[in-house]
C-alpha positions, 0 to 999 in steps of 0.5 A, spaced: 684 062 699 677 060 701 674 067 706 668 070 710 663 073 705 664 080 706 657 079 710 658 080 717 658 083 725 663 086 729 661 089 736 666 094 737 668 093 745 670 101 745 664 102 746 662 102 754 660 096 755 657 095 762 651 090 764 655 085 767 653 087 774 646 090 773 642 086 766 637 091 765 644 096 764 644 098 756 651 103 755 650 107 749 654 107 743 659 114 742 654 118 738 660 119 735 662 113 733 662 109 725 655 108 725 656 102 720 660 098 725 657 100 732 651 098 735 646 103 737 646 099 744 651 095 746 650 091 752 654 084 755 652 080 760 655 076 766 654 069 769 656 070 774 658 077 775 662 081 774 666 088 774 665 091 767 667 097 765 669 102 759 677 103 758 677 111 756 674 109 748 679 103 747 676 097 748 674 095 756 676 091 763 673 085 766 675 084 773 672 077 776 672 074 782 668 067 780 670 064 774 665 067 769 662 067 762 660 073 758 656 075 751 654 081 748 646 080 747 647 084 740 650 078 736 644 072 736 645 064 734 651 063 728 651 057 725 657 055 722 661 057 718 663 063 722 670 066 726 671 068 732 675 074 733 678 078 740 685 082 743 687 081 750 692 083 754 690 080 761 692 087 767 693 081 773 691 074 775 695 068 777 700 065 772 695 058 770 689 062 771 685 061 764 682 066 758 679 066 751 673 064 747 667 060 749 662 059 741 656 054 740 653 057 747 646 056 750 643 057 756 649 061 758 643 065 763 642 058 767 646 055 772 653 053 770 651 045 770 645 047 766 650 051 760 652 049 754 658 051 750 666 050 747 672 054 749 678 055 746 683 058 753 690 060 753 693 063 759 700 066 762 704 060 761 703 060 754 698 056 753 691 053 750 686 049 752 679 046 747 674 044 752 666 043 752 661 045 758 656 041 757 651 041 763 656 038 768 660 035 765 667 038 762 670 034 758 676 035 753 678 036 747 685 038 747 689 038 753 694 044 756 700 044 751 703 049 750 705 053 743 711 058 741 705 062 738 702 065 745 705 071 748 707 068 756 707 072 761 712 075 763 714 081 767 713 087 768 708 087 762 702 085 760 704 081 752 697 082 748 694 076 745 689 075 738 685 069 739 681 066 733 675 060 733 674 059 725 669 055 726 668 050 718 664 045 716 667 040 718 673 042 721 674 047 726 681 052 726 684 054 732 689 062 732 692 065 736 697 072 734 695 069 727 698 062 728 695 055 727 696 052 734 690 047 732 685 044 728 679 038 730 672 036 726 666 041 727 663 035 729 667 033 736 665 040 738 659 045 740 658 050 734 651 053 734 649 058 738 651 065 742 659 067 743 662 070 747 667 070 753 670 065 759 675 068 763 678 065 770 677 067 777 681 073 781 683 076 773 683 082 770 682 082 763 682 088 757 678 086 751 679 090 745 676 089 738 671 083 739 668 081 732 663 075 729 664 074 722 658 069 719 659 066 712 664 062 706 664 057 702 666 050 702 668 049 709 668 056 711 676 055 714 681 062 711 687 057 709 693 060 709 
């Protein structure tokens, strides 16, 4: 089994992370937290602005008006091989509004038509999408498709889904709740750059356990 090296960067969203509406605001980590795991400062940015607030020490809640991208300052640019993982729970939002991981991102502080990144989204009907933001163009890599691994919206419940992107030198795998939903050639994607989240408009999303893990051998793909 190929695996990632132990050298990793973990952003625990459990620390207060509050800079979406004020780029000069920095959230301080809990001084009682694990200093090996929690950075001294965890600052998140959003473009356009969104309401980002801590969630009782167990993550953060992001509430959008227009769709937005958010990313942590504490993680620099990464290059393959690496893995991004996060737990997401939609608390409010229409069934067809997507949310998920961005990676290979550049120019996130610029206007949307100048940004560049790859993104892996799910939505409430149990489907997923892989697409690029390439300046004004948004080419589709994998169109919306349902998959049984995705927990769909249910009346009276807020299902949590774990999303992961494993970016290898040759192939990139997309996983939901530990199950691969698809893989594509890494050459089809933007992969060198920042990582973060993309959230559709009018969505309230609970975020936990955002993690970036770098390294690996060969393709950098952790095979099941």
